[in-house]
C-alpha positions in Angstrom: -81.9 76.8 -85.0 -83.6 79.9 -83.6 -81.7 82.7 -81.8 -83.5 81.7 -78.5 -82.4 78.1 -78.9 -78.8 79.2 -79.4 -79.0 81.4 -76.3 -80.4 78.5 -74.3 -77.7 76.1 -75.5 -75.0 78.6 -74.5 -76.7 79.1 -71.1 -76.7 75.4 -70.5 -73.0 75.1 -71.4 -72.2 77.8 -68.9 -74.3 76.1 -66.3 -72.4 72.8 -66.9 -69.0 74.6 -66.6 -70.1 76.4 -63.4 -71.3 73.1 -61.9 -68.0 71.4 -62.8 -66.0 74.2 -61.2 -68.2 74.1 -58.1 -67.6 70.4 -57.7 -63.9 70.9 -58.1 -63.9 73.7 -55.5 -65.9 71.4 -53.1 -63.4 68.6 -53.7 -60.5 70.8 -52.9 -62.2 72.3 -49.9 -63.0 68.8 -48.5 -59.5 67.4 -49.2 -57.3 70.5 -48.8 -55.4 69.0 -45.9 -54.6 65.9 -47.8 -53.6 67.9 -50.9 -51.4 70.2 -48.8 -49.7 67.2 -47.2 -49.1 65.6 -50.7 -47.8 68.9 -52.1 -45.5 69.4 -49.1 -44.2 65.8 -49.5 -43.3 66.5 -53.1 -41.5 69.7 -52.2 -39.6 68.0 -49.4 -38.6 65.1 -51.6 -37.4 67.3 -54.5 -35.8 69.8 -52.1 -34.3 67.0 -50.0 -32.8 65.4 -53.1 -31.0 68.5 -54.3 -29.9 69.3 -50.7 -28.6 65.7 -50.4 -26.7 66.0 -53.7 -25.1 69.4 -52.9 -24.5 69.1 -49.1 -23.7 65.4 -48.7 -23.1 63.4 -51.9 -20.9 65.9 -53.9 -18.4 66.4 -50.9 -18.4 62.7 -50.4 -17.6 62.1 -54.0 -14.6 64.5 -53.8 -13.4 62.8 -50.7 -13.7 59.4 -52.3 -11.9 60.5 -55.5 -9.0 61.6 -53.4 -9.0 58.5 -51.2 -8.9 56.0 -54.1 -5.7 57.3 -55.7 -3.3 55.3 -53.5 -5.3 52.0 -53.9 -5.3 52.5 -57.7 -1.6 52.9 -57.6 -1.0 49.6 -55.8 -3.5 47.9 -58.1 -1.5 49.0 -61.1 1.7 47.5 -59.7 -0.1 44.2 -58.8 -0.1 44.7 -55.1 -3.7 43.5 -54.9 -3.9 42.7 -51.2 -2.6 46.2 -50.3 -5.0 47.8 -52.9 -7.9 45.9 -51.4 -7.2 46.4 -47.7 -5.1 49.6 -47.5 -3.1 50.3 -44.4 -2.8 52.9 -41.7 -1.9 55.6 -44.3 -4.6 55.1 -46.9 -7.9 53.4 -47.6 -8.1 50.3 -49.7 -11.0 49.4 -52.1 -12.9 47.6 -49.4 -12.8 50.7 -47.1 -13.8 53.0 -49.9 -16.8 50.8 -50.8 -17.9 50.8 -47.1 -17.4 54.5 -46.4 -18.5 56.0 -49.7 -21.1 53.5 -50.7 -23.4 55.9 -52.6 -20.7 57.5 -54.8 -19.5 56.7 -58.3 -16.0 56.2 -56.9 -17.3 53.5 -54.6 -18.8 51.8 -57.6 -15.5 52.0 -59.4 -13.8 50.6 -56.3 -16.2 47.7 -56.5 -14.9 46.9 -60.0 -11.3 47.2 -58.9 -12.1 44.9 -55.9 -13.6 42.2 -58.2 -10.6 42.2 -60.5 -8.2 42.2 -57.5 -9.8 39.2 -56.0 -9.8 37.4 -59.3 -6.1 38.0 -59.6 -5.6 36.7 -56.1 -7.5 33.5 -57.0 -10.5 34.2 -54.7 -13.0 33.7 -57.4 -16.2 33.6 -55.3 -15.4 37.0 -53.8 -14.4 38.3 -57.3 -17.8 37.2 -58.8 -19.7 38.9 -56.0 -18.0 42.3 -56.5 -18.0 42.1 -60.3 -21.8 41.4 -60.2 -22.3 44.3 -57.7 -20.6 46.7 -60.0 -23.1 49.0 -61.7 -21.9 49.0 -65.3 -24.0 51.6 -67.1 -21.4 52.1 -69.8 -21.4 49.4 -72.4 -17.7 49.9 -73.0 -17.1 48.7 -69.4 -19.9 46.2 -68.9 -18.5 43.6 -71.3 -15.2 43.7 -69.3 -17.0 42.9 -66.1 -19.1 40.1 -67.7 -16.0 38.7 -69.3 -14.1 38.7 -66.0 -17.0 36.8 -64.4 -16.6 34.3 -67.2 -12.9 33.9 -66.4 -13.7 33.3 -62.7 -16.2 30.5 -63.6 -13.7 28.9 -65.9 -11.0 29.0 -63.3 -13.4 27.4 -60.8 -14.1 24.6 -63.3 -17.6 25.7 -64.2 -16.9 26.0 -67.9 -20.5 26.1 -69.1 -21.2 29.1 -66.9 -18.0 30.7 -68.0 -18.9 30.2 -71.7 -22.3 31.8 -71.1 -20.6 34.9 -69.8 -18.0 35.0 -72.6 -20.9 34.9 -75.1 -22.7 37.6 -73.2 -19.6 39.8 -73.2 -19.2 39.3 -76.9 -22.7 40.4 -77.5 -22.4 43.4 -75.2 -19.1 44.5 -76.9 -20.6 43.9 -80.4 -17.5 45.0 -82.3 -14.9 43.5 -84.6 -12.1 44.0 -82.0 -13.4 42.7 -78.7 -16.2 40.2 -79.6 -14.0 37.7 -81.4 -11.6 37.6 -78.4 -14.5 36.5 -76.1 -15.8 34.0 -78.6 -12.3 32.5 -79.0 -12.0 32.2 -75.2 -15.3 30.4 -75.2 -14.2 28.0 -77.9 -10.9 27.2 -76.1 -12.7 26.7 -72.8 -15.2 24.3 -74.5 -12.4 22.4 -76.3 -10.6 22.0 -72.9 -13.7 20.1 -71.8 -13.7 18.0 -75.0 -16.8 19.7 -76.1 -15.5 20.1 -79.7 -18.9 20.6 -81.2 -19.4 23.6 -79.0 -15.9 24.9 -79.7 -16.4 24.6 -83.5 -19.7 26.6 -83.1 -17.8 29.5 -81.4 -15.0 29.5 -83.9 -17.4 29.5 -86.8 -19.2 32.5 -85.3 -15.8 34.3 -85.5 -15.4 33.2 -89.1 -18.9 34.2 -90.2 -19.7 37.2 -88.1 -16.2 38.9 -87.7 -14.4 37.8 -90.9 -12.0 40.8 -90.9 -11.0 40.4 -87.3 -7.5 39.4 -86.2 -8.9 36.2 -84.7 -10.5 35.2 -88.0 -7.1 35.1 -89.8 -6.2 31.7 -88.3 -9.5 30.5 -87.1 -9.7 27.7 -89.7 -6.8 26.1 -87.9 -8.8 26.0 -84.7 -11.9 24.7 -86.5 -10.0 21.9 -88.1 -8.2 20.9 -84.9 -11.6 20.7 -83.1 -13.2 18.7 -85.9 -10.3 16.2 -85.9 -10.4 15.9 -82.2 -14.1 14.9 -82.4 
């Protein structure tokens, strides 16, 4: 390629770049109002989020943490109605959920409320709160799912309860907790004379968690269910 051809090619490339830049400038000029509004919206959203966190949510979180203390105490001593409803001196879990709904503490109060209603035998309410609880931590989520399973079994819906026990076992996925839920599932199925299903749960314990405490006498449960069939 000749020197002139190289020069021409370089000149054409510069022209293309210049043309592209010109088009970009024209686009910005034509749409500068829209672009400014979009940029302003981003700034406001980001700034608003941090302002909301620091000026509203964090103080609310501190308030909620202080408020839940008394309700937790009454929960621990099995005074579930008082823990739920509070009195003139302190807020119960219901009030904390209502007044501090966006906080982590209100989410915790939701779990407490679900367990409280379960212990009071109000299983429909218990299921609602347990399902509303946002369980990001796997160490907590299986407890909520298992509690929902308990509620369904207490209500006579064994099949739904067993589904939740199995789900809780899968979520826990360890040698200590999973066999407990599988055994609960087996016992629930056996209570409904579904001995085939019960054996399947017990055999999961035997095969998947052979070193667990539940596995030590699981053959007894397997044999009982097989004989009952």
